[in-house]
RODO-2510 file (C-alpha; in nm, 4 decimals, decimal comma):
residues 425
     n   res          X          Y          Z
     1     x    -0,6297    -1,0022    -2,1251
     2     x    -0,7995    -1,0663    -1,7874
     3     x    -0,9454    -0,7732    -1,5930
     4     x    -0,8518    -0,9072    -1,2525
     5     x    -0,5646    -0,8834    -1,0210
     6     x    -0,2565    -1,0931    -1,0817
     7     x    -0,2132    -1,1218    -0,7086
     8     x    -0,5546    -1,2581    -0,6577
     9     x    -0,5511    -1,4908    -0,9418
    10     x    -0,2289    -1,6542    -0,8486
    11     x    -0,2625    -1,7038    -0,4868
    12     x    -0,4654    -1,9541    -0,2707
    13     x    -0,8135    -1,8453    -0,1621
    14     x    -0,8451    -1,8155     0,2100
    15     x    -1,0697    -2,0762     0,3288
    16     x    -1,0803    -2,0194     0,6862
    17     x    -1,3497    -1,7462     0,7226
    18     x    -1,6116    -1,8084     0,9989
    19     x    -1,9558    -1,9181     0,8553
    20     x    -2,2985    -1,8510     0,9931
    21     x    -2,4363    -1,5221     1,1539
    22     x    -2,2217    -1,2312     1,2807
    23     x    -2,2631    -1,2267     1,6669
    24     x    -2,0865    -1,2617     1,9969
    25     x    -1,8888    -1,0340     2,2188
    26     x    -1,5320    -0,9543     2,1674
    27     x    -1,2422    -0,7498     2,3077
    28     x    -1,1647    -0,5763     1,9751
    29     x    -1,3412    -0,5843     1,6444
    30     x    -1,1243    -0,5022     1,3497
    31     x    -1,2896    -0,3603     1,0449
    32     x    -1,1080    -0,4308     0,7224
    33     x    -0,9350    -0,7531     0,6016
    34     x    -0,6126    -0,6120     0,4333
    35     x    -0,2603    -0,5988     0,5505
    36     x    -0,3387    -0,3417     0,8277
    37     x    -0,6471    -0,5196     0,9698
    38     x    -0,5032    -0,8817     0,9392
    39     x    -0,1630    -0,7676     1,1086
    40     x    -0,3667    -0,6131     1,4129
    41     x    -0,5926    -0,9271     1,4340
    42     x    -0,2741    -1,1492     1,4430
    43     x    -0,1033    -0,9267     1,7084
    44     x    -0,4080    -0,9163     1,9292
    45     x    -0,4920    -1,2760     1,8963
    46     x    -0,1409    -1,3700     1,9892
    47     x    -0,1725    -1,1401     2,2911
    48     x    -0,4792    -1,3386     2,4088
    49     x    -0,7445    -1,0989     2,3030
    50     x    -1,0890    -1,2085     2,1514
    51     x    -1,0771    -1,0693     1,8088
    52     x    -1,3372    -1,0491     1,5261
    53     x    -1,2262    -0,9140     1,1958
    54     x    -1,5251    -0,7831     0,9700
    55     x    -1,4456    -0,7723     0,5998
    56     x    -1,6926    -0,6272     0,3456
    57     x    -1,5887    -0,8633     0,0727
    58     x    -1,3036    -1,1025     0,0835
    59     x    -0,9641    -1,0668     0,2702
    60     x    -0,7323    -0,8751     0,0537
    61     x    -1,0017    -0,7650    -0,1847
    62     x    -0,8954    -0,4007    -0,1614
    63     x    -0,5651    -0,2225    -0,1960
    64     x    -0,3710    -0,4982    -0,0286
    65     x    -0,4471    -0,7256    -0,3310
    66     x    -0,4430    -0,4717    -0,5934
    67     x    -0,0974    -0,2840    -0,5611
    68     x     0,2175    -0,2864    -0,7573
    69     x     0,4038    -0,5483    -0,5320
    70     x     0,6622    -0,3106    -0,3828
    71     x     0,7996    -0,2987    -0,0218
    72     x     0,9803     0,0145    -0,0574
    73     x     1,1553     0,1905     0,2411
    74     x     1,2118     0,5559     0,2449
    75     x     0,9356     0,8198     0,2154
    76     x     0,7151     0,8630    -0,0749
    77     x     0,7662     1,2223    -0,1323
    78     x     1,1298     1,2789    -0,0080
    79     x     1,3019     1,3265     0,3308
    80     x     1,3803     1,6925     0,2768
    81     x     1,0056     1,7706     0,2183
    82     x     0,9151     1,5671     0,5221
    83     x     1,1678     1,7529     0,7326
    84     x     1,0233     2,0879     0,6185
    85     x     0,6623     1,9738     0,6766
    86     x     0,6972     1,7573     0,9944
    87     x     1,0160     1,8834     1,1632
    88     x     1,3448     1,6723     1,1830
    89     x     1,2522     1,4361     1,4597
    90     x     0,9192     1,3365     1,3069
    91     x     1,0693     1,3029     0,9682
    92     x     1,3439     1,0769     1,0964
    93     x     1,0897     0,8563     1,3068
    94     x     0,8662     0,8130     0,9977
    95     x     1,1635     0,7409     0,7811
    96     x     1,2728     0,4843     1,0056
    97     x     0,9202     0,3399     1,0322
    98     x     0,9395     0,2432     0,6728
    99     x     1,2739     0,0608     0,7331
   100     x     1,1300    -0,1103     1,0249
   101     x     0,8262    -0,2057     0,8192
   102     x     1,0194    -0,4084     0,5762
   103     x     1,1993    -0,5778     0,8722
   104     x     0,8518    -0,6694     1,0241
   105     x     0,7271    -0,8332     0,7143
   106     x     1,0360    -1,0196     0,6705
   107     x     1,0113    -1,1354     1,0332
   108     x     0,6303    -1,2266     1,0089
   109     x     0,7103    -1,4248     0,6800
   110     x     0,9696    -1,6227     0,8707
   111     x     0,7489    -1,6839     1,1776
   112     x     0,4571    -1,7930     1,0023
   113     x     0,6243    -1,9758     0,7190
   114     x     0,4416    -1,7658     0,4504
   115     x     0,5438    -1,8666     0,0946
   116     x     0,5169    -1,5322    -0,0810
   117     x     0,8578    -1,5005    -0,2529
   118     x     0,9800    -1,2211    -0,0092
   119     x     1,3051    -1,0880    -0,1343
   120     x     1,5396    -0,7759    -0,0567
   121     x     1,5651    -0,6307    -0,3986
   122     x     1,6443    -0,2501    -0,3517
   123     x     1,4623     0,0283    -0,5022
   124     x     1,5407     0,2596    -0,7702
   125     x     1,4051     0,6187    -0,7621
   126     x     1,4523     0,7018    -1,1317
   127     x     1,5048     1,0554    -1,2514
   128     x     1,2655     1,1167    -1,5535
   129     x     1,4321     1,4522    -1,6249
   130     x     1,7651     1,5934    -1,5707
   131     x     1,6345     1,8510    -1,3162
   132     x     1,4768     1,5667    -1,1373
   133     x     1,8186     1,3952    -1,0810
   134     x     1,9493     1,7044    -0,9205
   135     x     1,6479     1,7016    -0,6761
   136     x     1,7086     1,3256    -0,6122
   137     x     2,0731     1,3970    -0,5482
   138     x     2,0050     1,6657    -0,2859
   139     x     1,7628     1,4280    -0,1100
   140     x     2,0169     1,1565    -0,1321
   141     x     2,2770     1,3581     0,0335
   142     x     2,0641     1,4393     0,3363
   143     x     1,9083     1,0888     0,3546
   144     x     2,2667     0,9143     0,3411
   145     x     2,4069     1,1599     0,5840
   146     x     2,1366     1,1741     0,8419
   147     x     1,9082     0,8651     0,8348
   148     x     1,9923     0,5782     0,5871
   149     x     2,3543     0,4935     0,4904
   150     x     2,2224     0,1882     0,2975
   151     x     2,1734     0,4274    -0,0130
   152     x     2,3568     0,5115    -0,3165
   153     x     2,3411     0,7553    -0,6020
   154     x     2,3675     0,6136    -0,9498
   155     x     2,4358     0,8045    -1,2524
   156     x     2,2801     0,7653    -1,6035
   157     x     2,5692     0,5300    -1,6980
   158     x     2,5288     0,3314    -1,3594
   159     x     2,1882     0,2481    -1,4739
   160     x     2,3016     0,0273    -1,7808
   161     x     2,3521    -0,2673    -1,5454
   162     x     2,0077    -0,1941    -1,3694
   163     x     1,7442    -0,1240    -1,6210
   164     x     1,7154    -0,1720    -1,9994
   165     x     1,5981     0,1786    -2,0757
   166     x     1,7743     0,5006    -2,1724
   167     x     1,4761     0,7018    -2,0510
   168     x     1,6208     0,8008    -1,7146
   169     x     1,8993     1,0398    -1,6092
   170     x     2,0125     0,8600    -1,2940
   171     x     1,8610     0,7242    -0,9677
   172     x     1,8750     0,6888    -0,5995
   173     x     1,9112     0,3270    -0,4751
   174     x     1,7492     0,2240    -0,1459
   175     x     1,9085    -0,0865    -0,0442
   176     x     1,6625    -0,2108     0,2171
   177     x     1,3684    -0,2298    -0,0079
   178     x     1,2017    -0,5551    -0,0970
   179     x     0,9260    -0,7190    -0,2933
   180     x     0,6838    -1,0116    -0,2598
   181     x     0,3795    -1,1854    -0,3883
   182     x     0,0951    -0,9766    -0,2221
   183     x    -0,1747    -1,2347    -0,2708
   184     x     0,0008    -1,5110    -0,1155
   185     x     0,1092    -1,2856     0,1772
   186     x    -0,2537    -1,1811     0,2320
   187     x    -0,3592    -1,5550     0,2512
   188     x    -0,0812    -1,6498     0,4847
   189     x    -0,1672    -1,3525     0,7164
   190     x    -0,5231    -1,4629     0,7187
   191     x    -0,4340    -1,8057     0,7956
   192     x    -0,1921    -1,6949     1,0654
   193     x    -0,4543    -1,4646     1,2346
   194     x    -0,7155    -1,7581     1,2552
   195     x    -0,4414    -1,9976     1,3651
   196     x    -0,3767    -1,7607     1,6621
   197     x    -0,7604    -1,7460     1,7372
   198     x    -0,9023    -1,4506     1,5506
   199     x    -1,2505    -1,4936     1,3886
   200     x    -1,2532    -1,3552     1,0414
   201     x    -1,5936    -1,2866     0,8971
   202     x    -1,6110    -1,2001     0,5190
   203     x    -1,8842    -1,0528     0,3167
   204     x    -1,9717    -0,8559     0,6370
   205     x    -1,9640    -0,4742     0,5820
   206     x    -2,0440    -0,2539     0,8781
   207     x    -2,3648    -0,0688     0,8078
   208     x    -2,4142     0,0771     1,1635
   209     x    -2,2476     0,1211     1,4903
   210     x    -2,3853     0,2357     1,8158
   211     x    -2,2492     0,2737     2,1646
   212     x    -2,3374    -0,0193     2,4047
   213     x    -2,2164     0,0096     2,7576
   214     x    -1,8520     0,0793     2,7473
   215     x    -1,8106    -0,0441     2,3986
   216     x    -1,9669    -0,0692     2,0583
   217     x    -2,2270    -0,2695     1,8640
   218     x    -2,1324    -0,3208     1,4966
   219     x    -2,4166    -0,4233     1,2647
   220     x    -2,3629    -0,5932     0,9197
   221     x    -2,6022    -0,7551     0,6857
   222     x    -2,5159    -1,0956     0,8469
   223     x    -2,6029    -0,9803     1,2042
   224     x    -2,4318    -0,7788     1,4766
   225     x    -2,1514    -0,8128     1,7397
   226     x    -2,0306    -0,6158     2,0338
   227     x    -1,6759    -0,5169     2,1115
   228     x    -1,4927    -0,3196     2,3715
   229     x    -1,2768    -0,1628     2,1121
   230     x    -1,2914    -0,1007     1,7386
   231     x    -1,0008    -0,0809     1,5171
   232     x    -1,0838     0,0831     1,1518
   233     x    -0,8335    -0,0361     0,8815
   234     x    -1,0393     0,0315     0,5614
   235     x    -0,8164     0,3147     0,4012
   236     x    -0,9520     0,4038     0,0737
   237     x    -1,2290     0,1516     0,1036
   238     x    -1,4028     0,3247     0,3958
   239     x    -1,7677     0,3184     0,3968
   240     x    -2,0708     0,2837     0,6304
   241     x    -2,0810     0,4837     0,9718
   242     x    -1,7322     0,6162     0,9600
   243     x    -1,7829     0,9630     0,7934
   244     x    -1,5034     1,1331     1,0205
   245     x    -1,2564     0,9173     0,8145
   246     x    -1,4251     0,9536     0,4773
   247     x    -1,3715     1,3322     0,5082
   248     x    -0,9985     1,2890     0,5626
   249     x    -0,9062     1,0139     0,3071
   250     x    -0,9284     1,0753    -0,0643
   251     x    -0,9848     0,7499    -0,2661
   252     x    -0,7699     0,7707    -0,5914
   253     x    -0,7437     0,5007    -0,8545
   254     x    -0,4153     0,3428    -0,9321
   255     x    -0,3895     0,0839    -1,2219
   256     x    -0,1462    -0,2023    -1,3021
   257     x    -0,0660    -0,4270    -1,5935
   258     x     0,1097    -0,7688    -1,5823
   259     x     0,2611    -0,8781    -1,9174
   260     x     0,3020    -1,2440    -2,0286
   261     x     0,6162    -1,4121    -1,8715
   262     x     0,9337    -1,2655    -2,0188
   263     x     1,1966    -1,4867    -2,1657
   264     x     1,5468    -1,4967    -1,9926
   265     x     1,6727    -1,2694    -2,2826
   266     x     1,3789    -1,0259    -2,2331
   267     x     1,4519    -1,0187    -1,8563
   268     x     1,8127    -0,9434    -1,9158
   269     x     1,7115    -0,6574    -2,1622
   270     x     1,4509    -0,5115    -1,9418
   271     x     1,5228    -0,5549    -1,5727
   272     x     1,8754    -0,6880    -1,5331
   273     x     1,8943    -0,5497    -1,1776
   274     x     1,5647    -0,7020    -1,0725
   275     x     1,4693    -0,4155    -0,8378
   276     x     1,1561    -0,2304    -0,7503
   277     x     1,1408     0,0891    -0,9665
   278     x     0,9599     0,4119    -0,9343
   279     x     0,9883     0,7078    -1,1614
   280     x     1,0113     1,0776    -1,0398
   281     x     0,7124     1,2209    -1,2442
   282     x     0,4081     1,3352    -1,0312
   283     x     0,1949     1,1101    -1,2686
   284     x     0,4712     0,8531    -1,3057
   285     x     0,5166     0,4634    -1,3167
   286     x     0,6295     0,1837    -1,0995
   287     x     0,7465    -0,1469    -1,2121
   288     x     0,9073    -0,4706    -1,1092
   289     x     0,9304    -0,8388    -1,2274
   290     x     0,6920    -1,0963    -1,0813
   291     x     0,8058    -1,4266    -0,9341
   292     x     0,7254    -1,5911    -1,2725
   293     x     0,9161    -1,3087    -1,4555
   294     x     0,6258    -1,0960    -1,5772
   295     x     0,6780    -0,7136    -1,5926
   296     x     0,4258    -0,5620    -1,3395
   297     x     0,3845    -0,2107    -1,4550
   298     x     0,1628     0,0437    -1,2884
   299     x     0,0804     0,4052    -1,2386
   300     x    -0,1971     0,6680    -1,1719
   301     x    -0,2855     0,6736    -1,5446
   302     x    -0,5974     0,8655    -1,4778
   303     x    -0,7093     1,0738    -1,1894
   304     x    -1,0279     0,8664    -1,1131
   305     x    -1,1866     0,7410    -0,7988
   306     x    -1,3522     0,4476    -0,9935
   307     x    -1,1956     0,1019    -1,0446
   308     x    -1,3973    -0,1309    -1,2613
   309     x    -1,3440    -0,3192    -1,5867
   310     x    -1,4335    -0,0267    -1,7863
   311     x    -1,2191     0,2061    -1,6095
   312     x    -0,9329    -0,0568    -1,5931
   313     x    -0,9451    -0,1000    -1,9576
   314     x    -0,8991     0,2899    -2,0232
   315     x    -0,6207     0,3072    -1,7781
   316     x    -0,4613    -0,0186    -1,9156
   317     x    -0,4264     0,1524    -2,2710
   318     x    -0,2557     0,4616    -2,1199
   319     x    -0,0180     0,2260    -1,9133
   320     x     0,0579     0,0196    -2,2286
   321     x     0,1701     0,3448    -2,4060
   322     x     0,3849     0,4383    -2,0940
   323     x     0,5423     0,0872    -2,0913
   324     x     0,6380     0,0990    -2,4699
   325     x     0,7848     0,4540    -2,4020
   326     x     1,0110     0,3285    -2,1299
   327     x     1,0780    -0,0089    -2,2796
   328     x     1,0435     0,0177    -2,6634
   329     x     1,1567    -0,3393    -2,7276
   330     x     0,8489    -0,4474    -2,5334
   331     x     0,6017    -0,2447    -2,7272
   332     x     0,2930    -0,4527    -2,8335
   333     x     0,3769    -0,7293    -2,5810
   334     x     0,0890    -0,9304    -2,4780
   335     x    -0,0789    -0,8117    -2,1461
   336     x    -0,2264    -1,0999    -1,9367
   337     x    -0,3676    -0,8967    -1,6543
   338     x    -0,5040    -0,5559    -1,6086
   339     x    -0,6518    -0,4446    -1,2863
   340     x    -0,7084    -0,1328    -1,0673
   341     x    -0,7416    -0,0360    -0,7070
   342     x    -0,7994     0,2535    -0,4810
   343     x    -0,5025     0,4337    -0,3020
   344     x    -0,6117     0,6160     0,0263
   345     x    -0,4519     0,9717    -0,0072
   346     x    -0,4391     1,2210     0,2779
   347     x    -0,4143     1,6014     0,1996
   348     x    -0,0429     1,6198     0,2756
   349     x     0,0364     1,2571     0,1739
   350     x     0,1502     1,1451     0,5087
   351     x    -0,0225     0,8386     0,6759
   352     x    -0,2108     0,8628     0,9995
   353     x    -0,2655     0,6181     1,2930
   354     x    -0,4024     0,6825     1,6381
   355     x    -0,7557     0,7159     1,8006
   356     x    -1,0333     0,9407     1,7007
   357     x    -1,4188     0,9387     1,6866
   358     x    -1,4342     0,6549     1,9298
   359     x    -1,2210     0,4022     1,7361
   360     x    -0,8530     0,3233     1,6836
   361     x    -0,7457     0,3489     1,3135
   362     x    -0,4468     0,3298     1,0563
   363     x    -0,4860     0,4565     0,7096
   364     x    -0,3987     0,7172     0,4525
   365     x    -0,0949     0,5544     0,3162
   366     x    -0,0914     0,7621     0,0014
   367     x     0,0259     0,4864    -0,2350
   368     x     0,3061     0,3863    -0,0131
   369     x     0,1588     0,1382     0,2228
   370     x     0,2113    -0,2170     0,1430
   371     x     0,4883    -0,2353     0,3818
   372     x     0,3881     0,0296     0,6274
   373     x     0,0324    -0,1185     0,6731
   374     x     0,1547    -0,4407     0,8144
   375     x     0,3895    -0,2634     1,0631
   376     x     0,1542    -0,0140     1,1730
   377     x    -0,1242    -0,2794     1,2256
   378     x     0,1086    -0,4738     1,4398
   379     x     0,1931    -0,1528     1,6382
   380     x    -0,1814    -0,0532     1,6769
   381     x    -0,2491    -0,4103     1,7876
   382     x     0,0029    -0,3703     2,0718
   383     x    -0,1474    -0,0451     2,1771
   384     x    -0,5055    -0,1951     2,2075
   385     x    -0,3421    -0,5032     2,3943
   386     x    -0,2013    -0,2353     2,6502
   387     x     0,1543    -0,2662     2,5446
   388     x     0,4127     0,0252     2,4732
   389     x     0,2835     0,2811     2,2120
   390     x     0,5451     0,2727     1,9109
   391     x     0,3185     0,4572     1,6917
   392     x     0,5459     0,7129     1,4865
   393     x     0,2379     0,9055     1,3847
   394     x     0,0981     0,9611     1,7411
   395     x    -0,0400     1,3117     1,7888
   396     x    -0,0205     1,4258     1,4261
   397     x    -0,2786     1,6751     1,3438
   398     x    -0,5351     1,5391     1,0934
   399     x    -0,7964     1,7953     0,9551
   400     x    -1,0708     1,7045     0,7062
   401     x    -1,0151     1,7850     0,3351
   402     x    -1,2162     2,0906     0,2586
   403     x    -1,5130     2,0086     0,0285
   404     x    -1,4531     1,6343     0,0550
   405     x    -1,7466     1,4316     0,1960
   406     x    -1,6484     1,1029     0,0481
   407     x    -1,6753     1,1457    -0,3424
   408     x    -1,3752     1,3229    -0,4686
   409     x    -1,5349     1,5470    -0,7370
   410     x    -1,2007     1,7524    -0,7530
   411     x    -0,9815     1,4779    -0,8844
   412     x    -0,9845     1,5898    -1,2564
   413     x    -0,8624     1,9274    -1,1492
   414     x    -0,5805     1,7680    -0,9315
   415     x    -0,4817     1,5563    -1,2353
   416     x    -0,4647     1,8526    -1,4569
   417     x    -0,2351     2,0349    -1,2100
   418     x     0,0043     1,7576    -1,1850
   419     x     0,0165     1,7002    -1,5561
   420     x     0,1192     2,0649    -1,5927
   421     x     0,3963     2,0248    -1,3242
   422     x     0,5290     1,7174    -1,5034
   423     x     0,5319     1,9095    -1,8274
   424     x     0,7141     2,2138    -1,6982
   425     x     0,9328     2,1047    -1,4345
***
């Protein structure tokens, strides 16, 4: 078993980063080299802006290269809940933003000829308990009627042709959802951004920022640059002089396994529908097949803000038990990859984008951002380029999380709470 991301290990390594010191004057400095930052840098460079992207490690190092590989439309915590929390107009706008996000990725993949195995697969939200299916059915009725007709409600018997497990009691199918190879997409986006004129500077964490004239000076261990505007796209990996955002984003570990490649018979017995799948438990699982037919199986596993080899190994053992519980015929299968990453959670689990504390930003995707990040990065790039503001989160309140200053000491308590919900609901 290798304790590294399958996406990182099976994708080309971006080789176009700028060498030498960090210096110069730019229209926009993008901080963060994941989907959000790369998309914004590409958009701005195409619009003729002078763009520098500062990445603390390597492009795609964080959540963009450590996720489960899903591009799911629909809201993470349900359309009905979003209507109650945000109001009907905002809930519909945010729901449609996720639809648009998958379209945006499909368009960019075609425009930039990115070889990343993009495929419209459809997503199954699987009911782990009979009562969960009733809730899924209520949500489906509202979604199908009001905002997304490309959905279907599947009974437990319907699932026989979709998934080789009897652990579930039905599902909602969201037909617009997709999947792709995340590492190859990151590499393709970085190549595209540099091809259009953006300068990508890796191993350049921002350690200080200071006002300079009408703009900002950003300092890194490799030097400093000035920019008229700053776009923060660091999500759960926010460090340095951005305390305003650290108090609003809670980093939570999410962990993933990739099995050895499955045989054709094993694929047919495990994932005959070849879709992305998400279970309905609060501490649930998500899974799909990789382009080379591995089962990529992830979940929260433990409520931890640490992702390293020791933490990933502990979480991997928990995930392997969950995998065997859902797919008993795969119990004991060889695991080739085990990795973790940090999810940027907001208090209400809705993402945020806009302008605050002197910078533009987009983050807080709460575990549902692989598709939205690219879309919102493009939208915020357009905003900074002076184009029409299409931001579906414009004007949303975003208060700091009480008692949170960067290290989420309260995660074990939150984890216990959700485990109790899963046990008794």
